[in-house]
N, C-alpha and C positions, 0 to 999 in steps of 0.2 A: 891378285883376281886372274882368272883363264876364260877365256875364251871358247866354246863350246862352234865347231865348223862341220855343224851336222851332213850328209851327202846319202837322203836317201834312197833309195835303189833296188826297187822288185826285182824279180827274175823274171816275169811274167809281164808283155807286152801286148796289146791287139793290135796296133799300127802295124810298128815294129816285132817281131819277135826276138825278143834276149839284143831290146836296141842298148841298153847300159853297155853290151860286152861287141857293137856296131862297132869296125875298123873306123876308123878315123885318123886320117894321117899318119896312118903305120902304127898307129897305139887303140886298146878300146878305150868306147866314150867316155868310162866312168874315169879313165886314167888323166884325164884334161884337167877335170874340177879337181881331183885329188891333188895334182901339181903346180896346180893356182891361188889350193886353198895349203897346201907345203910353204908355198912363196911370201904366208904370210904371218910363218913364227917368231920370221925376226920383229915384230911389234908384240911381244909380250909373248905371255905360254899361250900356245891354239893347241888346241885336238883338234885332229882331224881325224874324224868316223862316220865310216859311212855302217847306216845300216841298213842287213838287210837281214833274208832267210834263205838263200841259194848264196849252194856251195860253189860254184863259178863264181860269183863276183867274189866277193870274201875272200878268194883265193887270191884274184884278178887283185881287189884295195888291201890289202896285203902286201902282194909280189909290190905295188903303187908306190907304196910308205904310210898310206890310212891304217889305224885303228879300224877293228871290225866288232857292231851290236852288235845280234842274232836280235832280229825282228820277233813277234811272236806274232805265229802264221793270221794270231786274227787283223790282226794291223798290215795284212800285202794284200790286203784281198781288191780285186779292180774299183772297190765301192768305196775300200778305206779312206778315208780323209791322211791326210801329213802333219795337222798337230796332233795329233796323240805319237807318232811315229818320236816326232822331235821331243814331248815330254814325256816315254819312254826315253831314249837318250840317254836324256837328260838327270832319271833316277838312274843310269845307270853311272854315269860316269863321276853324278853327284856321292853315289854310294861309294865307289873309292875311293874320297876325297876332296873331286874338286869343289871348289869353291868358284862359280858362275857369275860375271859379273854380263855375260852376253854370249848371246845362241847365235850364229852365224848357220842361215839356211843356204842349203846352195843346189838348185837346179844338174844334176847330169846330164839334160840333157838343152841346156846351153854350150856349149866348149868354149864358145869364144866372152875369152875376156884380158885383159890388158895383165900381167904380170903383176904387177902392184895392184891390182881392185880390188881386193878384198882387204888385203891391205888398208888401203885409200879407205874404206867404207869401211872397220873396222875402228879409225882414227878422226873421222868423221861424229858416229855415233858416240866417242868415246868427247869428243870435242864444244860436243851440240849440246847434250846429253837431253836429246831427245831420247822416249820409249823405245820409237819404232825405227826404221830405216827403210825406204823400201827403195831398190835395184829400179831406174824407170831407166827409158828411150827418150828423148827429143826426136818431137813432132810439131809440122807445120799447123796452124791453127785451121786448115784448111776444109775441111770436114763436112760432110752433108749429110739431113739427116730425106731419108723416105718421106712421102705424103702421108699426110695420115687416111686420107679418106682417096677414093676414083675422082680424078678429075681437080684433083688440089695440086695446088706447085711445089715441086723439094722446096726443102726448107735449107736456107745455111743457117752451119753455127760457130758465123765470122759476118761482120759487118761487110753485106759486099761490095757498098758504096765507100766505101774507106781500106780496099784492100791493100797492102803491105811490101814489097817488094820483100819478096822469100830473107834475102841476103838483108834487110833492114828490121825483118822481126829480133825482139826483146827477148829476153829469155821467159818474160813473165806473159808475155804475146805468145809464146812456144805451149802445145801439150803437151803431155810427158803419158810414156804408156808403161805402165808396169807391165817388164816381159816376164816373170816370174826367177831371169836368174840370180837373183840374192834378195835377202833381207837377215838386217840384222836387228836384234828384237832385244830385250830384257827377261832378265829368264819371271821376272813377278808377270809382264805381260802373259804370259804362257801359263803361268803357272792360274791368273784370274781368270785372264779368257780364251782359255783355251783356242789361241788366232795367235799369229806371229805378226800382225799391226793393232797397235794398241794404243791409249795417252795420246802425248805430244808423239804427233807424227813429221816427220823429214823424206828430204826428198836425194838420193844420190844419183845422180846424175853419168848413167852406163855413155861413154863409145857410141855413137848410132854404130860400128860394126859389130861392134858387144851384142847386137840386136838379134843373131843368127839361133834358130832355135831347131834342133832337130825332132821335128815331125813324119820327115817321106825318105823316102833315098835322092832328091835331087837333094833334098839341106845340106849332102854331106861334103859335095864338090864347093858351094861356097863357106861353110866351116872351115876345110883344108885352105882356099885360100886368105881371110880372115884371119886364118893363127897363124899363118906365112908371115903376114904381113904383121902381126906385130909382136913380131921377132920369135915364134913357138917353133922348134926345129919339125920340123914332119919330114917320113920320108917317101 
């Protein structure tokens, strides 16, 4: 059985033009996620595919070792959801004879991952037999909510009378933020729910440093610093 690691990468981007090709640490942004997905190939057959409608992104993807799936124009607009793109990629690789037991959805704008992160996520997905696995970053539970109306007090989302010290927090006391970096999903969930999350769902806990997302140009320096910290070679 095979794993499809699909990286959606549109040519358009409103925040940062041509963001998927933005230089980060001496490489195009998308190249980092491709390299991390390729690292997972030691854990069985992993098909690494970039889904794009853009010729330049396709050329960069091939240069860095990924297969390319030509994304239909109707799936490449600003408002197009991700799940139909993944389903299209599944159709293409299954049409070529692949028998998938898992689909890994990777966001190219989250370039900071440990070298073994994707491989460990696939292993956890198989070991725990969940239907979907969501990449999350741990956060403290010290959240507050705004007052419901003027004159009311702000509301804590934790017990302020029994505030633990941060270093004493247990995994069960933490909150877990879905940062969009990765999802591992059984193919039947995409087929029946048209969603990356469904059925019995588990959490794959990423390191805090893996939470960097490229939304603005100021995020690039943080990503480069974290990539170097995790042992990736940058220039």
